[in-house]
C-alpha positions in Angstrom: 15.4 -36.8 -30.3 15.1 -33.9 -28.0 11.9 -32.0 -28.0 10.4 -28.9 -26.3 7.0 -29.0 -24.9 5.4 -25.7 -24.0 3.6 -25.8 -20.7 1.3 -24.0 -18.5 -0.9 -21.1 -19.0 -0.1 -17.4 -19.0 0.6 -16.0 -15.5 -0.6 -12.9 -13.9 1.9 -10.1 -14.2 3.5 -9.7 -10.8 6.1 -7.3 -9.4 7.1 -4.2 -7.5 5.3 -0.9 -8.3 7.4 2.3 -8.8 5.8 5.5 -7.4 8.5 8.0 -6.7 8.9 11.0 -9.0 12.4 11.8 -7.6 14.8 10.2 -5.1 15.9 13.4 -3.7 15.2 14.5 -0.2 13.2 11.5 0.8 12.3 10.8 4.5 11.1 7.5 5.9 9.9 6.1 9.1 9.8 2.5 10.3 6.4 0.9 11.3 5.1 -2.5 11.9 2.5 -3.6 9.3 -0.3 -5.7 10.6 -0.8 -9.0 8.7 -4.5 -9.0 9.8 -5.0 -5.6 8.1 -4.0 -6.7 4.7 -6.6 -8.6 2.8 -5.8 -11.7 0.8 -6.0 -11.6 -3.0 -5.9 -14.6 -5.4 -3.0 -14.7 -7.9 -3.1 -17.7 -10.4 -5.3 -19.6 -8.0 -3.2 -19.0 -4.9 -4.2 -16.9 -1.9 -1.6 -14.2 -1.2 -1.3 -11.2 1.1 0.6 -8.7 -0.9 1.6 -5.2 0.3 2.7 -3.3 -2.8 4.9 -0.2 -2.7 3.0 3.0 -3.3 0.0 2.0 -1.0 -1.1 4.7 1.4 -0.6 3.6 4.9 -2.7 4.5 8.0 -2.3 3.9 11.8 -4.6 1.3 13.3 -6.3 2.9 16.4 -8.5 0.2 17.7 -8.7 -3.6 18.0 -5.7 -5.8 19.1 -3.6 -4.4 16.2 -3.7 -0.8 17.6 -0.3 1.0 17.2 0.5 -0.9 14.0 -0.2 0.4 10.4 -2.2 -1.0 7.5 -3.2 0.0 4.0 -5.6 3.0 4.0 -9.2 1.7 3.3 -11.8 4.3 1.9 -14.6 1.9 2.8 -16.6 3.3 5.8 -17.2 -0.3 7.1 -13.6 -0.5 8.2 -13.7 0.5 11.8 -10.0 0.0 13.0 -9.0 3.6 12.1 -7.6 2.9 8.7 -10.5 4.6 6.9 -9.7 7.9 8.6 -7.6 10.3 6.6 -6.2 11.9 9.7 -4.5 8.5 10.6 -2.6 8.4 7.3 1.2 8.2 8.1 2.6 8.0 4.6 3.2 5.8 1.6 4.7 2.3 1.9 8.1 1.7 0.4 8.5 -2.0 1.2 7.4 -4.6 -1.2 6.1 -7.7 0.6 5.0 -10.4 -1.8 4.2 -13.2 0.7 5.6 -12.3 4.2 2.3 -11.1 5.6 0.9 -14.6 5.2 2.9 -15.6 8.1 3.5 -12.6 10.5 3.5 -8.9 11.0 6.4 -7.2 9.3 8.4 -4.0 9.7 8.1 -1.6 6.7 9.5 1.6 5.5 7.0 4.4 5.1 7.7 7.5 3.1 6.4 10.7 4.9 8.3 13.3 2.8 9.0 13.2 -0.9 7.6 13.7 -4.4 5.4 10.9 -5.8 3.3 10.4 -8.9 -0.3 10.6 -7.7 -1.5 8.2 -10.5 0.9 5.5 -9.2 -0.5 5.4 -5.6 -2.9 2.9 -4.2 -5.5 2.7 -1.6 -7.8 -0.1 -0.6 -11.6 -0.3 -0.9 -13.1 -3.0 1.2 -9.6 -4.7 1.0 -9.3 -4.5 -2.8 -6.3 -2.6 -4.2 -7.2 0.4 -6.3 -5.8 3.6 -7.7 -5.8 6.4 -5.1 -9.2 8.2 -5.5 -10.4 9.2 -2.0 -10.4 13.0 -1.9 -9.7 12.9 1.9 -6.7 10.8 1.5 -5.4 13.0 -1.3 -5.8 16.1 0.8 -4.2 14.4 3.8 -1.1 13.5 1.6 -0.9 17.2 0.6 -1.7 16.7 -3.1 -4.7 19.1 -3.3 -5.6 19.4 -6.9 -2.1 18.7 -8.4 -2.5 16.8 -11.6 0.5 14.6 -11.3 2.9 14.9 -8.4 2.2 14.6 -4.6 4.6 16.6 -2.6 4.0 15.0 0.8 5.1 16.3 4.0 3.4 14.5 7.0 5.7 15.2 9.9 
């Protein structure tokens, strides 16, 4: 007689983040994301390098990765330029769930559009968190806006 055996434990929720308020009048630029600049995180016991949409991206200005971009990191210990708000180039629009484990990858970065500020991310010592750094928020053009970020970076 057939039987069903429930297997495995619950899995960590995983998927693409939505951060756009509107899809009108969006402008993007292509950049190369440095795999070395994205910290590994553990999901269900497996080490992954995940670049989520809605992460603030900054240009790397020193090290061998100079000229590429990586997630903005508000930790002062990050010395490759990604912790400087004036190096912010925009907001990542490309979801990379595993590609950065193997190589640098081209991504699409939003530099003009309307986003929901509460849905944006930064890194703090490599750990993804909600955007909180005042300098980054100002660099994105959000000021004290409660919800939307009308960014214009070029």
